[in-house]
C-alpha positions as CSV (number, residue, x, y, z in Angstrom):
1,M,0.0,0.0,0.0
2,S,1.3,3.5,-0.9
3,K,1.9,6.1,1.8
4,D,-1.1,8.1,0.4
5,A,-3.3,5.0,0.6
6,D,-2.1,4.5,4.2
7,I,-3.0,8.0,5.3
8,K,-6.5,7.7,3.6
9,A,-7.1,4.4,5.4
10,E,-6.0,5.8,8.7
11,I,-8.3,8.9,8.3
12,R,-11.2,6.7,7.3
13,A,-10.6,4.8,10.5
14,A,-10.5,8.0,12.5
15,L,-13.7,9.2,10.9
16,A,-15.4,5.9,11.6
17,S,-14.4,6.2,15.3
18,Y,-15.7,9.8,15.4
19,Q,-19.0,8.6,13.9
20,T,-19.2,5.9,16.5
21,G,-18.4,8.2,19.4
22,Y,-21.0,10.8,18.2
23,S,-23.7,8.2,17.5
24,R,-23.1,6.7,21.0
25,K,-23.0,10.1,22.7
26,N,-19.6,9.1,24.0
27,I,-18.0,12.4,25.0
28,K,-14.8,10.8,26.3
29,M,-14.2,8.9,23.1
30,L,-14.6,12.1,21.1
31,L,-12.4,14.2,23.4
32,D,-9.7,11.5,23.3
33,A,-9.6,12.0,19.5
34,T,-9.4,15.8,19.8
35,D,-6.2,17.9,19.4
36,P,-5.6,20.2,22.3
37,G,-5.7,23.2,20.0
38,F,-9.0,22.2,18.5
39,F,-11.4,24.7,16.9
40,G,-14.5,24.2,14.9
41,F,-18.0,25.3,13.8
42,G,-21.4,23.7,13.9
43,S,-24.5,24.6,11.9
44,G,-26.1,26.9,14.5
45,P,-25.3,30.6,14.6
46,D,-23.7,30.3,18.1
47,E,-21.8,27.0,17.4
48,K,-18.3,28.4,17.4
49,V,-16.0,26.1,19.4
50,Y,-12.5,27.0,20.5
51,G,-10.7,24.4,22.6
52,A,-11.4,21.0,24.0
53,E,-13.4,22.4,27.0
54,A,-15.7,24.3,24.7
55,L,-16.1,21.2,22.5
56,K,-17.1,19.2,25.6
57,L,-19.8,21.8,26.4
58,Q,-21.1,21.8,22.8
59,L,-21.3,18.0,22.8
60,E,-23.1,18.0,26.2
61,R,-25.6,20.4,24.6
62,D,-26.0,18.3,21.5
63,F,-26.6,15.2,23.5
64,A,-28.9,16.7,26.0
65,Q,-31.1,18.2,23.3
66,S,-31.5,14.9,21.4
67,G,-32.8,11.3,22.1
68,E,-31.6,8.6,19.7
69,L,-28.8,10.0,17.6
70,S,-26.7,8.9,14.6
71,M,-24.1,10.3,12.4
72,D,-23.3,8.9,8.9
73,F,-20.8,10.0,6.3
74,G,-21.3,9.9,2.6
75,P,-18.4,9.8,0.2
76,M,-15.4,11.6,1.8
77,T,-12.5,13.1,-0.1
78,I,-9.3,12.7,1.8
79,A,-5.8,14.2,1.3
80,G,-2.8,14.4,3.5
81,D,0.9,15.4,3.7
82,G,3.0,13.9,6.5
83,N,1.4,14.6,9.8
84,V,-1.6,16.6,8.6
85,A,-4.6,15.4,6.7
86,W,-7.8,17.1,5.6
87,C,-11.2,15.7,4.3
88,A,-14.5,16.9,3.1
89,G,-17.8,15.2,2.3
90,D,-21.5,14.6,3.1
91,C,-22.5,14.1,6.7
92,I,-26.0,13.2,7.8
93,I,-27.0,13.6,11.5
94,S,-30.3,12.0,12.4
95,A,-31.8,12.7,15.8
96,E,-34.9,12.4,17.8
97,V,-35.8,15.9,18.9
98,G,-39.0,16.8,20.8
99,G,-40.5,13.4,20.0
100,Q,-39.8,13.8,16.2
101,R,-37.2,12.3,14.0
102,I,-35.1,14.9,12.1
103,S,-32.3,14.6,9.6
104,L,-29.7,17.2,9.0
105,D,-28.2,16.5,5.6
106,G,-25.1,18.5,5.8
107,R,-21.4,18.7,4.9
108,M,-18.4,18.3,7.0
109,T,-14.8,19.3,6.6
110,A,-12.1,18.2,9.0
111,V,-8.3,18.7,9.6
112,L,-6.5,16.0,11.5
113,R,-3.0,16.0,13.0
114,R,-0.9,12.9,13.6
115,A,0.2,12.6,17.2
116,G,2.4,9.5,17.4
117,D,0.4,6.7,16.0
118,K,-3.0,8.4,16.4
119,W,-4.8,11.0,14.3
120,L,-6.4,13.8,16.3
121,F,-9.2,16.2,15.0
122,A,-7.7,19.7,15.0
123,H,-10.7,21.3,13.2
124,T,-14.2,20.3,12.1
125,H,-16.9,22.3,10.4
126,F,-20.4,21.0,9.9
127,S,-22.7,23.1,7.7
128,L,-26.1,22.9,6.1
129,P,-26.6,24.0,2.5
130,D,-28.6,27.2,2.2
131,R,-32.1,26.0,1.6
132,G,-33.0,29.3,-0.1
133,Q,-30.4,28.9,-2.8
134,Q,-31.6,27.0,-5.9
135,E,-29.4,24.3,-7.5
136,G,-27.3,25.8,-10.2
137,Q,-27.3,29.3,-8.6
138,S,-24.3,30.8,-6.8
139,F,-26.4,33.0,-4.5
140,P,-29.8,32.7,-2.8
141,K,-32.7,34.8,-4.3
142,K,-34.1,37.2,-1.7
């Protein structure tokens, strides 16, 4: 296997672990996979997370506001160079909220940093496409 293929396989494994941790609401598992200098963004206007402690608070909020929860990734494009890798792709979060099942069909980007034999999430960004923007258009019509 080439070095590039090795990195892609390792990142796929890190993403699978992240998916499992989120779906199981396992904060410890997620924080163990987080770089100390982590920062990221969620889909809500106030979801700006700087540092592992802020991530813990965000995860506690996510998990408290949902019942059954799952995260799934669609096709993910992965690239890397040495001790840094980045990826982007579809991310679907399904949750029971207020007795109803919802699905957030979004997109996720991540930057990971190798620390020894482990890949840590240094940055994540989850976003939802602008529903007011029509396919084929670069800007939403107001």
